[in-house]
C-alpha positions in Angstrom: 0.1 -0.2 0.2 1.3 3.4 -0.4 0.6 7.2 -0.2 0.6 9.8 -3.0 0.4 13.2 -1.2 0.6 16.2 -2.7 0.7 20.3 -1.6 -0.5 23.0 -3.8 0.3 26.8 -3.7 -2.0 29.1 -6.1 -1.5 32.8 -7.1 -2.8 35.2 -4.6 -5.2 35.8 -7.4 -7.2 32.6 -7.0 -10.2 32.6 -4.8 -11.2 30.3 -2.5 -14.1 29.7 -4.7 -11.6 28.2 -7.3 -9.6 26.0 -4.5 -13.1 24.8 -3.7 -13.5 23.5 -6.7 -10.0 22.5 -7.1 -10.7 19.9 -4.3 -13.9 18.8 -5.9 -12.6 18.2 -9.2 -9.9 16.4 -7.6 -12.4 14.2 -5.4 -14.3 13.2 -8.5 -11.4 11.3 -9.4 -12.1 8.0 -7.2 -14.8 7.8 -9.9 -12.2 6.9 -12.6 -9.4 5.4 -10.8 -8.5 1.7 -10.4 -7.0 0.5 -7.0 -7.6 3.1 -5.0 -8.0 2.8 -1.0 -8.8 6.3 0.2 -8.9 9.6 -1.6 -9.1 12.8 0.6 -8.6 16.6 -0.3 -9.4 19.9 1.5 -7.7 23.7 2.5 -4.6 23.3 4.5 -5.5 25.4 7.4 -2.1 24.6 9.4 -0.2 27.9 10.4 3.0 26.4 9.0 1.5 26.2 5.5 4.4 27.8 3.7 2.0 28.6 1.2 0.7 25.4 0.7 -3.3 26.0 0.5 -4.6 22.6 -0.9 -3.5 19.3 0.4 -4.7 16.3 -2.1 -4.0 12.7 -1.1 -4.9 9.2 -2.4 -4.2 5.9 -0.8 -3.2 2.9 -3.5 -3.2 -0.6 -3.2 0.1 -1.1 -4.8 3.0 0.7 -7.4 1.1 -0.5 -10.1 -2.0 1.5 -9.4 -0.3 4.9 -8.6 1.2 4.1 -12.1 -2.3 3.8 -14.0 -3.2 7.3 -12.0 0.2 9.0 -13.5 -1.3 8.3 -17.2 -5.0 8.4 -16.5 -6.8 11.0 -18.7 -8.9 11.8 -16.1 -5.9 12.7 -14.0 -5.1 14.8 -16.6 -7.4 16.9 -17.4 -7.8 17.4 -13.5 -4.2 18.6 -13.2 -4.7 20.8 -16.7 -7.7 22.3 -14.7 -5.4 22.6 -11.4 -2.2 24.4 -13.5 -5.5 26.7 -15.2 -7.0 27.5 -11.8 -3.1 29.1 -10.8 -1.3 26.5 -9.7 2.0 28.3 -8.8 4.2 25.4 -7.1 3.4 21.9 -5.7 5.1 18.7 -3.8 4.3 15.6 -4.5 5.7 12.8 -2.0 4.9 9.2 -2.4 5.4 6.8 0.7 5.1 3.2 1.4 2.7 2.3 4.0 1.5 -0.6 6.4 -1.9 -1.0 7.7 -1.4 -2.1 11.0 
């Protein structure tokens, strides 16, 4: 099992409404992906956020599911939507996890 974590930073001109649309668009990916155990998205309310406003996470069954996600047309469209919404920067972290 592995967790795919994305932190996103947007332009100052990006509205709160646009951020919520990014979150909803990402959540809609769940209907188009195989091997997803969990999918979460939300606004980062930490006072140590370093400007990263949105957090997206997906827990996949295995690396094959992550690889399929990366080339999935719906994921590609969602990524384009995020860029069009004013994304300035992003950090992606992939970690293997175990369920205990």
